[in-house]
N, C-alpha and C positions, 0 to 999 in steps of 0.2 A: 496386465494393466487394465484398469477400468477408467472410464471417462464420465465425469459428472459435469453436465452443462447447465448452468443457471442462466435463465433468459432475462433480458431486460434491454434498455436503451442506454447507449453511452452518453456521457455528458453530465455536467453538474446539474443542469436544469431538470434532469430526470432521476437523479440519484435517490431521492427520498419518496418517489411516487410508488403507488400500489403496483404498477406494472413492473417495477424493478425488484420485486421480492425474490426473484430467482437470483439476481446479482447479490442481494443481501445475504441469501443463504450460502452462496458460494464464498462470499467474504467471511462469513461466520465459520464455515468449515475450514477455510484456509487458516484462520486463527486457531481453531481448536486442534488442528492436526499439524501445526507448525510447518506450514507449506513454505516453499521457496517464494521469492519475490515474484509478483506478476510481471510477465513479459509478453511482448507482442509476437504472435505466430498465426499465420493463416487467417487473417482478418478476425482475430480474437485475442483476448488476454488469457494467458494460461499460467498456471502455477502447479507445481508437483508436490505431492505429499505421500506419506506412507501410512497405511492403516494395517498394523500387524506386518505380515509379509507382503501384502498387496500394495502395489504402486497405484496411486490415484492421480489422474490428470484433471484438475479443476479448470473449467472453461467459462469465459464470459464473452459471448459474441459481440463484436463491434459493428455489426452490419445493420443494427437496429432490429427491433423485435420481429417485424414482418418478413425479414430476410435472414432469420437465424440459421436456416439450413445452409446458406452459402458459407458459413463458418464451420458448422458442426460436421457437415458431410466431408469436406476436404481434410479436416483434422482426423476423422476416423480412417480415411485412406492413408494419410501420412504416417500414422502410428500403426497401421496394419491391424486395426481393430474392427470387430463386427458389431452389429446392433445389439448383440447379447452382452457386449461390454459397456453399453451406453445407459446412463440414467439422466433424465432431463427434469429440471424443476421449473415451474412456471406459475403465474398467478391464475386464479380461477374465481370468476365473479359469481359462480353458482354455489360457492361455499361461504359460510360466515367468516368474518375476519378472524384470522388466527387458526382456523381449522386446517388440518393437514390430512390429505387422503393419498394413499399409495395405489397406483394402478399398474398392473403387470404389463398390459399392452392395450391397443385399441386405436380408435380414430383420433383426430385432432380435437373433437368436441367443440368446434367453432373457434378455437384459439389460433390466431394467425401465425404466431411463432411456431406452433406445433405443425400447422399445415406446411410451412416452409421446410421444416426438418423432414417430415414424411415424404415430401416431394423429392428431396435430395438424397435421402438414404434408401428410398424405395422399399421400406419395410416398417411395419408398425409393431413388431414384436420386441419392444424394449420397454422397461419400466419408466414411469414418470411420477414425480412428486407434485401434487396439486396443492397450492397454498391459497387458502381463502382470503379474498379481499373485499367480499360483500358485493351486493347488487343494488344500486340505487333505484333503478327503474328499467322498463323494457325499451324505452326510446333509445335509438342508436346513438344520438348525439350526447345524451346524458351518460351513457355507458362510457363513451370515449373520454368525456371530462372526468368521470369518476376514476378510471384506471390511470389517468395521467395527472392525478392530483395526489398530494401527500395524505397520509393517514390523519384523521382529525381527532379532536378530543372525545368525540362521540363514539369512536371505534373502541371496542372492548379489549384494549390492551392494558394489562395491569400497570398501575402507576409506578409501582416499585421498579418494574423492569425499565421503564423509560427514564426515571429519575437517576438511577444508579449509573447511567452512562453519560451524565451531563458534561463531564470533561472530555475533551477531544481525544480520540484514540488515533494512534499513528503506528506506522510500521517501524519495528525496532530490529536492528541487527546487532549481534554481539561479536565483536572482532577480537580475536586473539592474535598470536604472532604470525599465523600463516593465512588462514582462510576463515570467512564468516560461518557461523553455525546457521542452520535453517532460520529463515525469517519468521518472526512471530508477531502477532498483534496483541497489544497490551493496553490496559487501562492505566491512567495516571492516578495514583492513590494519594490520599491525604495523610501526611505524616503526623498530624495531630493525634492520631490514634497511638502514636509512639511517644507522646509527651510534648509535642510542639505547642506553639501559642497561636496568636492571631496571624492573619495573612499579611504579607508585605505587598506593596503595590506591584512590584515586579519580583516574582518569587523564584528562588533558586530551586533547581531540580537535582536529584541524584537517583542512582539505580542500584538495585541489589545484584547479586551474582547470577540471578535467573533472568535478568533483563527487564524486571518489573520496575517501572519508574514512579518515583514519589516526588511530590512538591514539599519543600521544607518550610512549613508554616512559620512565619515570623522571621525568615531569613531572606534578605534581598539578593537578587541575582548578581553574579559577577562575571567578568570576561577578562581575557588576556589581550593586552595591547603591547606587542613587543615583549620586553621583560617585565612590564608592569601589569598589575592586576587592578582593574577599574570597576566601579559600580555601574551596572547597566541602567540606562535612562530611556525614556520613551522614544526620544529622537534617534536612538540607535537601532530600533527594532521595527520589523515588519511582520505581519502574520506569517506563520510557517507555511511555505508553499505546499499545495496539496500533494505533489509528487516527491516531496522531500523525504529522506529517511532519518531515523534517529538511531544512534548507537551509543553504548556506554564505552568508556575508555578504560581498558584493563590496567591495573596497577597504578591508577591515578584517582585520587580521592577528590570528590567535589568540594568546593568551598563557596561560602556566601557571607554576606555582611549581617551581623546581628543588629539589634535596635540601637546599640551604642556606637555603631559604625566600625566595629572590630571584625576583621576577617577571620572566620572560623571554619574549621574542617567539618564537613557533613558526614553522616554515617553511611556513606555509599560511594559508588563510582561516579566520576564526572560524566555528564550526558552531552552529546554533541549532535548537531544537525549536519547532514550531508545534503547540500542544495542541488536542485536540478539545474540543467543547463539554462543559461539566461540570467542567473542570479550571481551576485558577487558578494563574497564574505567580507564583512567589516572587522569583526573581532573573533578571536579564537576562544574556546572554552577555557575557563580558569580552573586550575587543579593543583594539587600537591602530589608529587611523585612519591611512590613507595620506594624503599631501598631496593636497588637492583632492578628497577623497572626497565623493561625492554623497549626497543624503538618501535613506534607505531608505523603501519603502512602509510605511504605519503598520500593521504586524502585531504580534501579541503574541509577540515573540521571547523565547525561554526558554533559560536556560543548560542545557547537557546535557554529560554526561561518561560515562566507562566505569567500571563497578565490577563486579569479579568476572566479567569477560567479558560483561557485559550493559550495555545503555544505560539511563541514569537521567536524569531531568529534575528541575530545581529547581521543584517544583510541589506542589499539593495537589489531591486529589479532593474537590471541595466540593459537588457537586450530583449525587446518585445517582438522580434522577428519570429514568425510562426515556424521557422525551421527548427526552433528549439523545442517544439512540441514533443513530448515523450513518445508519442505514437510514431514519430519519424525515426526512432532508434530501435535497435534490436529487431529489425525487420527480417523477413525471410531471406532477403538478399545478402545479409551481412556475412554469413559464412563463405559464400561464393566470392564476395569482394575481398575478404581477408585472404582467401586462398590465392586469388589472382595476383594480389600485390606481393605476397610472399614468394610466389613463383617468379615474379619479375625481379625481385631483389632477394635472392635466397640467402645471401650472406649478411644482410643488413640487420644488425642487432636491434636497432631502434624499431624497425618494422616488426620484428619478432616480439619485442617487448610490448608494443602497442596492440599487436594482435592478441596477446594473452590478456591484456587489460580489457580489450573489447569483448572477447568471448567469455572469459572467466569471471571478470568483475563487472561487466556491462557498463564500462565507463564511457559516457557520452562524448567527452572531449577526445578520448582515444579513437572512438568510432568515426569522428569527423575526418580523420586521415583517409579512411577507406570509403567514406561517402563523398570524398572530394569537397569537403566544406571547410570553412575558415576555422581558425583556432584549434587546429589539430595539436595533440600533445607533443612536446619535444623534450 
Protein backbone atom coordinates (compact mmCIF):
# COMPACT_ATOMS: atom_id res chain seq x y z
CA UNK A 1 0.00 0.00 0.00
CA UNK A 2 1.05 3.55 -0.73
CA UNK A 3 -0.31 6.72 0.87
CA UNK A 4 -0.94 9.92 -1.10
CA UNK A 5 -1.67 12.91 1.15
CA UNK A 6 -2.99 16.09 -0.46
CA UNK A 7 -2.73 19.05 1.90
CA UNK A 8 -5.29 21.80 2.41
CA UNK A 9 -7.82 23.29 4.81
CA UNK A 10 -11.25 21.72 5.46
CA UNK A 11 -14.41 23.76 4.95
CA UNK A 12 -16.29 25.29 2.05
CA UNK A 13 -14.66 28.70 2.57
CA UNK A 14 -11.24 27.24 1.70
CA UNK A 15 -12.27 24.74 -0.99
CA UNK A 16 -11.34 26.89 -4.00
CA UNK A 17 -8.26 28.61 -2.54
CA UNK A 18 -4.70 28.23 -3.79
CA UNK A 19 -3.71 26.68 -0.46
CA UNK A 20 -6.03 23.75 -1.23
CA UNK A 21 -4.48 22.52 -4.47
CA UNK A 22 -3.36 19.42 -2.58
CA UNK A 23 -7.00 18.61 -1.77
CA UNK A 24 -7.90 19.33 -5.41
CA UNK A 25 -5.28 16.88 -6.67
CA UNK A 26 -6.44 14.20 -4.22
CA UNK A 27 -10.02 14.66 -5.48
CA UNK A 28 -8.86 14.44 -9.10
CA UNK A 29 -6.94 11.22 -8.43
CA UNK A 30 -9.94 9.75 -6.61
CA UNK A 31 -12.03 10.42 -9.70
CA UNK A 32 -9.44 9.10 -12.16
CA UNK A 33 -8.78 5.93 -10.16
CA UNK A 34 -12.44 5.19 -9.26
CA UNK A 35 -11.70 5.41 -5.54
CA UNK A 36 -14.12 4.48 -2.80
CA UNK A 37 -16.20 7.18 -1.11
CA UNK A 38 -14.35 9.53 1.24
CA UNK A 39 -14.73 8.55 4.90
CA UNK A 40 -13.36 9.91 8.16
CA UNK A 41 -10.39 8.19 9.82
CA UNK A 42 -7.69 9.47 12.16
CA UNK A 43 -8.53 13.19 11.73
CA UNK A 44 -8.58 12.90 7.94
CA UNK A 45 -10.78 12.03 4.99
CA UNK A 46 -9.53 8.83 3.35
CA UNK A 47 -10.45 6.96 0.17
CA UNK A 48 -8.99 3.79 -1.27
CA UNK A 49 -8.09 3.08 -4.90
CA UNK A 50 -6.01 0.69 -6.94
CA UNK A 51 -3.35 1.53 -9.47
CA UNK A 52 -2.58 -1.78 -11.15
CA UNK A 53 -1.79 -4.21 -8.36
CA UNK A 54 -0.92 -1.42 -5.90
CA UNK A 55 -3.44 -0.26 -3.32
CA UNK A 56 -3.44 3.52 -2.84
CA UNK A 57 -4.74 5.32 0.25
CA UNK A 58 -5.77 8.89 -0.62
CA UNK A 59 -5.71 11.25 2.37
CA UNK A 60 -7.03 14.78 3.01
CA UNK A 61 -6.11 15.91 6.56
CA UNK A 62 -8.89 17.66 8.49
CA UNK A 63 -6.51 19.25 11.01
CA UNK A 64 -5.97 22.42 8.92
CA UNK A 65 -2.81 23.00 6.95
CA UNK A 66 -0.42 23.92 9.75
CA UNK A 67 -1.24 20.72 11.69
CA UNK A 68 -1.24 18.29 8.76
CA UNK A 69 1.21 15.99 10.50
CA UNK A 70 -1.29 15.24 13.28
CA UNK A 71 -3.33 13.36 10.68
CA UNK A 72 -0.62 11.94 8.40
CA UNK A 73 1.64 10.58 11.17
CA UNK A 74 -1.02 8.48 12.98
CA UNK A 75 -2.36 7.18 9.65
CA UNK A 76 1.08 5.89 8.68
CA UNK A 77 1.24 4.07 12.01
CA UNK A 78 -2.32 2.74 11.74
CA UNK A 79 -1.66 1.18 8.33
CA UNK A 80 1.86 0.09 9.34
CA UNK A 81 3.44 2.13 6.54
CA UNK A 82 6.83 3.82 6.44
CA UNK A 83 7.81 7.16 4.98
CA UNK A 84 9.01 5.29 1.88
CA UNK A 85 5.31 4.57 1.23
CA UNK A 86 4.29 8.24 1.53
CA UNK A 87 3.81 10.93 -1.12
CA UNK A 88 2.65 14.44 -0.15
CA UNK A 89 1.19 17.10 -2.46
CA UNK A 90 1.11 20.77 -1.45
CA UNK A 91 1.01 24.30 -2.83
CA UNK A 92 4.24 26.18 -3.56
CA UNK A 93 4.37 29.96 -3.88
CA UNK A 94 7.85 29.84 -5.43
CA UNK A 95 6.55 28.13 -8.59
CA UNK A 96 4.43 29.75 -11.33
CA UNK A 97 0.75 28.88 -11.36
CA UNK A 98 0.16 25.40 -12.75
CA UNK A 99 3.80 24.33 -12.61
CA UNK A 100 4.44 20.96 -10.98
CA UNK A 101 7.76 19.86 -9.52
CA UNK A 102 8.59 16.47 -8.00
CA UNK A 103 11.04 16.30 -5.15
CA UNK A 104 12.40 13.00 -3.81
CA UNK A 105 13.17 14.23 -0.30
CA UNK A 106 14.28 17.27 1.64
CA UNK A 107 13.28 19.93 4.11
CA UNK A 108 9.92 21.67 4.42
CA UNK A 109 11.10 24.63 2.34
CA UNK A 110 9.18 27.05 4.56
CA UNK A 111 5.82 25.29 4.05
CA UNK A 112 4.00 24.98 7.39
CA UNK A 113 2.06 21.87 6.42
CA UNK A 114 5.29 20.11 5.47
CA UNK A 115 6.95 21.29 8.69
CA UNK A 116 4.17 19.60 10.67
CA UNK A 117 4.49 16.35 8.72
CA UNK A 118 8.28 16.27 9.14
CA UNK A 119 7.84 16.88 12.88
CA UNK A 120 5.43 13.95 13.26
CA UNK A 121 7.05 11.37 10.96
CA UNK A 122 10.64 12.20 12.02
CA UNK A 123 11.98 11.55 8.52
CA UNK A 124 12.38 13.71 5.41
CA UNK A 125 13.07 10.82 3.01
CA UNK A 126 9.75 10.76 1.17
CA UNK A 127 8.70 12.32 -2.16
CA UNK A 128 6.48 15.35 -2.46
CA UNK A 129 4.56 16.98 -5.32
CA UNK A 130 4.95 20.77 -5.36
CA UNK A 131 2.14 22.59 -7.19
CA UNK A 132 2.80 26.19 -8.20
CA UNK A 133 0.32 28.86 -7.09
CA UNK A 134 2.43 31.94 -7.83
CA UNK A 135 4.02 34.53 -5.53
CA UNK A 136 2.45 38.03 -5.31
CA UNK A 137 5.02 39.76 -3.10
CA UNK A 138 7.53 39.10 -0.35
CA UNK A 139 5.51 40.78 2.41
CA UNK A 140 4.19 38.13 4.80
CA UNK A 141 0.64 39.45 5.03
CA UNK A 142 0.30 39.59 1.23
CA UNK A 143 1.50 35.99 0.93
CA UNK A 144 -1.14 34.82 3.41
CA UNK A 145 -3.91 36.66 1.55
CA UNK A 146 -2.62 35.21 -1.71
CA UNK A 147 -2.68 31.53 -0.70
CA UNK A 148 -6.05 31.88 1.05
CA UNK A 149 -7.71 33.42 -2.01
CA UNK A 150 -9.12 31.63 -5.08
CA UNK A 151 -7.35 31.63 -8.43
CA UNK A 152 -8.10 34.76 -10.44
CA UNK A 153 -8.69 35.40 -14.14
CA UNK A 154 -5.11 36.64 -14.36
CA UNK A 155 -3.74 33.22 -13.44
CA UNK A 156 -2.51 31.35 -16.49
CA UNK A 157 -5.00 28.48 -16.46
CA UNK A 158 -6.31 27.64 -19.95
CA UNK A 159 -9.87 28.82 -20.40
CA UNK A 160 -10.96 25.57 -22.00
CA UNK A 161 -10.06 23.68 -18.86
CA UNK A 162 -12.15 25.97 -16.69
CA UNK A 163 -15.16 26.21 -18.99
CA UNK A 164 -15.65 22.52 -19.66
CA UNK A 165 -16.38 21.90 -15.98
CA UNK A 166 -19.13 24.50 -15.58
CA UNK A 167 -21.73 21.96 -14.60
CA UNK A 168 -21.55 20.67 -11.05
CA UNK A 169 -19.66 17.43 -10.56
CA UNK A 170 -20.92 15.01 -7.96
CA UNK A 171 -20.19 11.61 -6.48
CA UNK A 172 -21.97 8.81 -8.30
CA UNK A 173 -22.54 5.24 -7.15
CA UNK A 174 -23.86 2.50 -9.37
CA UNK A 175 -25.98 0.03 -7.41
CA UNK A 176 -26.77 -3.45 -8.58
CA UNK A 177 -28.64 -6.15 -6.73
CA UNK A 178 -26.04 -6.64 -4.02
CA UNK A 179 -23.36 -4.04 -3.45
CA UNK A 180 -22.19 -0.76 -5.05
CA UNK A 181 -19.30 -0.62 -7.44
CA UNK A 182 -16.42 1.72 -6.50
CA UNK A 183 -17.47 5.35 -6.36
CA UNK A 184 -16.48 7.53 -9.30
CA UNK A 185 -16.69 11.21 -9.99
CA UNK A 186 -18.39 12.22 -13.22
CA UNK A 187 -19.37 15.21 -15.31
CA UNK A 188 -22.95 15.85 -16.32
CA UNK A 189 -22.93 16.01 -20.09
CA UNK A 190 -25.21 17.73 -22.58
CA UNK A 191 -27.47 15.31 -24.46
CA UNK A 192 -27.90 17.86 -27.27
CA UNK A 193 -24.87 16.18 -28.83
CA UNK A 194 -27.20 13.21 -29.23
CA UNK A 195 -29.99 15.12 -30.95
CA UNK A 196 -31.72 17.01 -28.11
CA UNK A 197 -33.18 20.50 -28.35
CA UNK A 198 -33.29 23.55 -26.10
CA UNK A 199 -33.08 23.39 -22.31
CA UNK A 200 -36.18 23.00 -20.13
CA UNK A 201 -36.43 25.19 -17.02
CA UNK A 202 -36.11 22.10 -14.80
CA UNK A 203 -34.37 19.48 -16.88
CA UNK A 204 -34.59 15.70 -16.59
CA UNK A 205 -31.47 13.58 -16.07
CA UNK A 206 -30.50 10.09 -17.12
CA UNK A 207 -27.38 7.92 -16.90
CA UNK A 208 -25.68 5.38 -19.10
CA UNK A 209 -24.43 1.98 -17.94
CA UNK A 210 -21.03 3.45 -17.05
CA UNK A 211 -22.58 5.85 -14.53
CA UNK A 212 -22.07 8.91 -16.71
CA UNK A 213 -24.94 11.38 -16.25
CA UNK A 214 -26.59 13.42 -19.01
CA UNK A 215 -29.22 16.13 -18.92
CA UNK A 216 -32.01 15.57 -21.43
CA UNK A 217 -32.22 18.91 -23.24
CA UNK A 218 -35.83 19.91 -23.92
CA UNK A 219 -37.25 17.38 -21.43
CA UNK A 220 -38.70 18.62 -18.13
CA UNK A 221 -37.90 16.76 -14.92
CA UNK A 222 -40.41 14.34 -13.41
CA UNK A 223 -40.86 12.67 -10.01
CA UNK A 224 -42.99 9.98 -8.41
CA UNK A 225 -45.63 10.82 -5.80
CA UNK A 226 -47.11 7.54 -4.60
CA UNK A 227 -48.36 5.80 -7.76
CA UNK A 228 -48.50 9.06 -9.73
CA UNK A 229 -45.80 10.74 -11.80
CA UNK A 230 -45.75 14.52 -11.51
CA UNK A 231 -43.81 17.33 -13.15
CA UNK A 232 -41.12 18.90 -10.95
CA UNK A 233 -41.60 22.56 -10.04
CA UNK A 234 -39.26 25.04 -8.36
CA UNK A 235 -41.11 24.94 -5.02
CA UNK A 236 -40.39 21.20 -4.75
CA UNK A 237 -36.62 21.59 -5.05
CA UNK A 238 -33.57 22.63 -3.04
CA UNK A 239 -29.93 22.72 -4.18
CA UNK A 240 -28.40 19.26 -3.93
CA UNK A 241 -26.59 19.09 -0.55
CA UNK A 242 -22.80 18.97 -0.79
CA UNK A 243 -22.51 15.57 0.87
CA UNK A 244 -25.33 13.92 -1.10
CA UNK A 245 -24.64 10.99 -3.43
CA UNK A 246 -26.03 10.32 -6.89
CA UNK A 247 -26.73 6.86 -8.24
CA UNK A 248 -28.50 5.43 -11.25
CA UNK A 249 -31.24 2.87 -10.77
CA UNK A 250 -30.59 -0.39 -12.66
CA UNK A 251 -33.37 -1.84 -14.82
CA UNK A 252 -35.32 1.43 -14.52
CA UNK A 253 -35.53 3.86 -17.42
CA UNK A 254 -35.66 7.60 -16.76
CA UNK A 255 -38.69 9.59 -17.90
CA UNK A 256 -39.39 13.27 -18.55
CA UNK A 257 -42.01 15.59 -20.03
CA UNK A 258 -41.59 16.83 -23.58
CA UNK A 259 -42.71 20.28 -24.82
CA UNK A 260 -46.25 19.02 -25.39
CA UNK A 261 -46.50 17.78 -21.81
CA UNK A 262 -46.29 14.12 -22.80
CA UNK A 263 -44.40 11.77 -20.49
CA UNK A 264 -41.65 10.12 -22.51
CA UNK A 265 -38.99 7.54 -21.81
CA UNK A 266 -35.37 8.77 -21.92
CA UNK A 267 -32.43 6.84 -23.41
CA UNK A 268 -30.87 5.84 -20.10
CA UNK A 269 -31.31 4.88 -16.45
CA UNK A 270 -33.17 6.93 -13.86
CA UNK A 271 -30.93 9.04 -11.62
CA UNK A 272 -31.52 9.32 -7.88
CA UNK A 273 -30.07 11.39 -5.05
CA UNK A 274 -29.28 9.85 -1.67
CA UNK A 275 -29.53 12.62 0.89
CA UNK A 276 -27.26 13.16 3.90
CA UNK A 277 -28.65 13.09 7.41
CA UNK A 278 -30.81 16.09 8.33
CA UNK A 279 -32.64 16.20 4.97
CA UNK A 280 -36.05 14.71 4.19
CA UNK A 281 -37.11 13.39 0.79
CA UNK A 282 -40.29 14.86 -0.73
CA UNK A 283 -40.55 12.90 -3.99
CA UNK A 284 -39.08 9.73 -5.43
CA UNK A 285 -37.43 9.43 -8.87
CA UNK A 286 -39.80 8.79 -11.77
CA UNK A 287 -39.01 5.80 -13.97
CA UNK A 288 -40.39 2.96 -16.03
CA UNK A 289 -39.35 -0.54 -14.99
CA UNK A 290 -37.86 -2.91 -17.49
CA UNK A 291 -39.37 -6.39 -17.68
CA UNK A 292 -38.14 -8.60 -14.86
CA UNK A 293 -36.61 -5.70 -12.92
CA UNK A 294 -35.23 -6.84 -9.56
CA UNK A 295 -36.00 -5.19 -6.23
CA UNK A 296 -33.74 -2.32 -5.21
CA UNK A 297 -32.01 -2.02 -1.80
CA UNK A 298 -34.17 -0.06 0.63
CA UNK A 299 -32.57 3.37 0.40
CA UNK A 300 -34.21 6.81 0.45
CA UNK A 301 -34.16 7.40 -3.32
CA UNK A 302 -34.87 11.07 -4.06
CA UNK A 303 -35.87 12.77 -7.31
CA UNK A 304 -33.14 14.98 -8.77
CA UNK A 305 -33.00 17.36 -11.75
CA UNK A 306 -30.94 20.12 -13.33
CA UNK A 307 -31.93 23.77 -12.86
CA UNK A 308 -29.90 26.75 -14.14
CA UNK A 309 -26.87 24.52 -14.62
CA UNK A 310 -26.94 23.13 -11.08
CA UNK A 311 -28.29 19.99 -9.45
CA UNK A 312 -31.45 20.16 -7.33
CA UNK A 313 -33.23 17.53 -5.24
CA UNK A 314 -36.88 17.17 -4.23
CA UNK A 315 -36.23 17.51 -0.51
CA UNK A 316 -36.35 19.70 2.60
CA UNK A 317 -33.66 20.60 5.10
CA UNK A 318 -35.50 19.54 8.25
CA UNK A 319 -32.91 19.22 11.00
CA UNK A 320 -30.22 21.87 11.39
CA UNK A 321 -28.63 20.23 14.44
CA UNK A 322 -24.86 20.00 13.99
CA UNK A 323 -24.96 16.36 15.12
CA UNK A 324 -25.93 15.56 11.55
CA UNK A 325 -22.55 16.84 10.34
CA UNK A 326 -20.97 14.07 8.18
CA UNK A 327 -17.74 14.42 10.16
CA UNK A 328 -19.59 12.98 13.18
CA UNK A 329 -20.16 9.69 11.34
CA UNK A 330 -17.81 6.89 10.28
CA UNK A 331 -15.45 7.87 13.10
CA UNK A 332 -12.62 5.79 14.50
CA UNK A 333 -14.87 4.74 17.41
CA UNK A 334 -17.59 3.21 15.25
CA UNK A 335 -16.16 -0.32 14.96
CA UNK A 336 -15.68 -0.50 18.73
CA UNK A 337 -19.22 0.76 19.40
CA UNK A 338 -20.66 -1.80 16.98
CA UNK A 339 -18.63 -4.61 18.54
CA UNK A 340 -19.71 -3.65 22.07
CA UNK A 341 -23.42 -3.58 21.25
CA UNK A 342 -23.26 -6.87 19.34
CA UNK A 343 -21.55 -8.48 22.34
CA UNK A 344 -24.31 -7.11 24.59
CA UNK A 345 -27.08 -8.44 22.32
CA UNK A 346 -25.47 -11.41 20.50
CA UNK A 347 -28.76 -12.90 19.27
CA UNK A 348 -30.50 -9.66 18.25
CA UNK A 349 -31.07 -9.75 14.48
CA UNK A 350 -31.90 -6.04 14.31
CA UNK A 351 -28.59 -5.09 15.92
CA UNK A 352 -26.76 -7.42 13.53
CA UNK A 353 -28.59 -5.92 10.55
CA UNK A 354 -27.88 -2.30 11.55
CA UNK A 355 -24.26 -3.21 12.27
CA UNK A 356 -23.91 -4.39 8.68
CA UNK A 357 -25.64 -1.24 7.39
CA UNK A 358 -23.31 0.93 9.48
CA UNK A 359 -20.00 -0.67 8.55
CA UNK A 360 -20.69 -1.96 5.05
CA UNK A 361 -23.00 0.73 3.68
CA UNK A 362 -22.01 3.65 5.97
CA UNK A 363 -25.68 4.42 6.71
CA UNK A 364 -25.88 7.41 9.07
CA UNK A 365 -29.33 6.47 10.41
CA UNK A 366 -28.14 2.97 11.28
CA UNK A 367 -25.02 4.38 12.93
CA UNK A 368 -27.19 6.49 15.24
CA UNK A 369 -28.05 3.32 17.19
CA UNK A 370 -24.39 2.75 18.05
CA UNK A 371 -23.68 6.43 18.69
CA UNK A 372 -26.74 6.51 21.04
CA UNK A 373 -28.41 9.26 19.02
CA UNK A 374 -32.03 9.77 18.01
CA UNK A 375 -33.66 8.36 14.88
CA UNK A 376 -31.84 5.05 14.86
CA UNK A 377 -33.07 2.71 12.14
CA UNK A 378 -35.73 0.18 13.10
